[in-house]
N, C-alpha and C positions, 0 to 999 in steps of 0.2 A: 504494500500500500504506500503510495506517495501522493497524498492528497493535501492540497492547499486551499483552505477556506479563507476568503478575503472580504474586506469591507472598506469603504472609504468614507471620510467625512469631508465636507466642503463648506466654503463660505462664498459670498458673492465676490466675483472678480471686479472690484471697484475700479481698477485701472481701465479695464475694458469698458465698464459702464460709463466712465467719463468720456471715452472716445466715441462710443456708440451714440450717446445722448447729449453730447456737448455740455458736460457738467463740470468743466474745469473750474477750479477754485473752491469747490465744495469739499467738506471733510468726508472721510470714508463713511461714517454713519449716515450722513445726509445722502450721499450717492447711493448707498444700499437701499435706503428708504425710497428713493426715486425709482430705482430699478424694480423693486417689489411693486410699487404703485403702477408703473407702466405695464408690468406683466399682468397685474390684475385687470387693467383696462383691456388688454388683448385677449386674455384667456379666462378671466373670472377667478383665477387662483394666483398666488404670488410665488409659486415654485418656478424658479428661473430656468431658461433653456440650458441645455447641457454645456454649451461652450462658455456660458457665463459663470460657471462654478470654478472655484480655485480649490485645489486639494490641499488640505492641511493635516490629514492623518490617513495612513493606510495601515490597517491591522490585519494580522494573519494568524491562522492556526495551521500548523503543519503536523500531519500524521505520516510518519515515515517508518521504515523498518527499524530505525534507531530509537523511536519513541514518539513523544507528543510534546509540543510546546506552543504557547501563544505569546505574541509580542506585537509591538508596533514598530514599523520601519523607522530607521533614523532616530534622532533625539529631538528634544524640544527646539533646537536651533536649526534643524534641517530645512532646506528650502523645498519648494514643491518639485523642482527639477530633481533634487537628490532622492526624494521619496519615489518618484516615478521611475527613475533609473534603477533604484534598488528592486522595485517590484519586477520590472522586466528582466533585470539581471538574474533574478531567481528563476524565472521561467526559462531563460536561456541556458542556465546551468543544469537545472533539474528536470525540466519538462513535466511538472506535476500536473495531475488532474485538478482543475480548478472547480471550486464549489462556491456558490454565492446565493444571496437572496436578492433578486432583482438586478443581478449583475449584468444581464443582457440588456435590460431596459435603462439602467442608469450607470452603474460603476464602470463598466468597460467602455461605453461610449465617452464618458467623461475622461477616462484615462487615455482614450484614443486622441481626443481633441487636445488635451493638455500635454500629452506626449509629443504631438505634432508641434505644439508651441515650444516645448522644451528642446526639441531637436534630438530626442533620444532615439536609439536604434533598438529594434526588437524583432529580429528576423525569425526567431523561433515562434513567437506569438503569431506572426503573420504567415507562417508556413501553411501551405495548402496542398503539398505533395510534389511540388517541383523539385525541391531539394531533398525531401525525405518522403518516400512513398507511403510510410505509415500514417502520414498526415492527410493523405488524399481523401480518405473516407472517415477520418476522425480527427478533427482539428478544433482549434479554439474559437473559430469564427462562425461556423455553420450552426444554425439554430438547433437542428435535430441530431447533432453529434454529441458525444458524451465526454469529450476532453474538457469542456466547460459545462458544468451542470448548474443551471439556474433553477434552484428548487422552487421558487415562486412560480416560474413559468411552467415547469414540468407538472407540479402538483395541481395547477389550474388547467391542465390538459391544453395548454397554449391558448386558453380563452381569456381575453382581458376581463370579461365580466365575472370570472371565477377567481380572480387574484385576491389574495388575502395578505394582510400585513404580517411582518415577522413577529411583531408583538402579540398579535391575536393567535397565531399558530403556536407560539411559545406558551401562551396561556392555555390553549386547548390541550397541550401535552403536559401541563403542570411544570413548565420550565420557568426560570426566573424572569425572563422577559426584560423589559427596559429599566427596571429598578429606579424609577423616578426621573429618568432622563430620556429625552427623545431628540430626534434629528431637528425638530423645530426649535430647540434650545441652543443649537450649536453656535449660531451667529452671536447671540447675546453672551454666551460663555466665552467665545473668542474675544469679544470686545472687553470682557472683564479680565482677560489674561489667563483664563483657565484652560490652556491647551492640554495640560496633563489630564484634566477631567474629561476632555473630549476624547483623548486617546484611550482612556480607561473605558469610556462608554463604547467606543468602537470595538475594543477587545471583547466586551461582554456580548456585543452583537455577533461576533464571529463564534463565540462559544454557543450561543443559542442556535445559530445556523448549523454548527457542527452536530449538535445534539439532535436537531431535526433530521439532518443527513443520516445519522446513525439509524434512526427509526425508519427512514426511507430505505436504507440498505436491508434492514430486516424485512420490510414490507415486500420488496421486490425479490427476496430470496437470495440475496448475496451474502447475508449473514444468517447463521443459525441463531436460535435463541441463546445458546450458550456463548457464541461469539459476540453477540450483541451485549450480553451482560458483562463480558470481559472488557469490551470497549468502553462501556459506561463506567466501569470501575477504574479503568485507566484514566479517564477524565477526572474522576473524583480524587484519585491518588495525586495527580498533578496539581489540582487545586489545593489539596491539603498541604502540599509541600511548598506552595508558592508564598512568598513573603508579602506580596502586595495586598493591601486592604480591600481593594475592589474585587479581587478574585476570591478572597475569603468571604466577602459579602455575597457574592454570587453563589458560592457553595452553601452558605447558610440558607439563602432563599430557596435553593433547590431542594435541600434536605428537609427544610421545615416550611413548606408552603403555607401561606395564610389560609 
């Protein structure tokens, strides 16, 4: 098993917003408010188009033959370019199977646009069989291939009306879910200087996603019940050994649901 669960957190790209809307001279917070307002006028919601998101955190959970770990790429000073380079370098080096929640609809398109901006190189990610025949019928880009598994898309049978939020599916399965933080709070948390809290939130999202993925592997017959129980215990063992308070909180919420 070489499985990489990933999630990104983003904020408005206020530099782009200034250029798009002629907002030079305004502070970042004012530019972001204008971007949200203009988006509401266009679409009825303030969720920005993909290219207008700037990545501030990428969190990963890697299950390999060597074990299990969860972490956020880079450190608190890492630039967006550094985060994106690290993500694609991991794919280049290990060719993991990717697992996400709405990765096809959001995370990967944002990584594509921002990677284009950063000038990163990601040949393995874009491989479709010209250089490696194994990627012709199973690559990261084609919707119905399995090298990237978007759990939200697959569980909804590729029907947009059947899509469910990560938090709701986590609640359905008795998992910790969002633990009082959500994506809607990321911008305010960033303005408050709480990048560490954002990264911790992103890490708990990949934990929830991985636990849903384990249940999915059981459902589709890739795991026996015994193997599933072993993998669940492996996650709990990792969390018990982790010194970070947010991981301890996740374990408490999981083992003692309200």
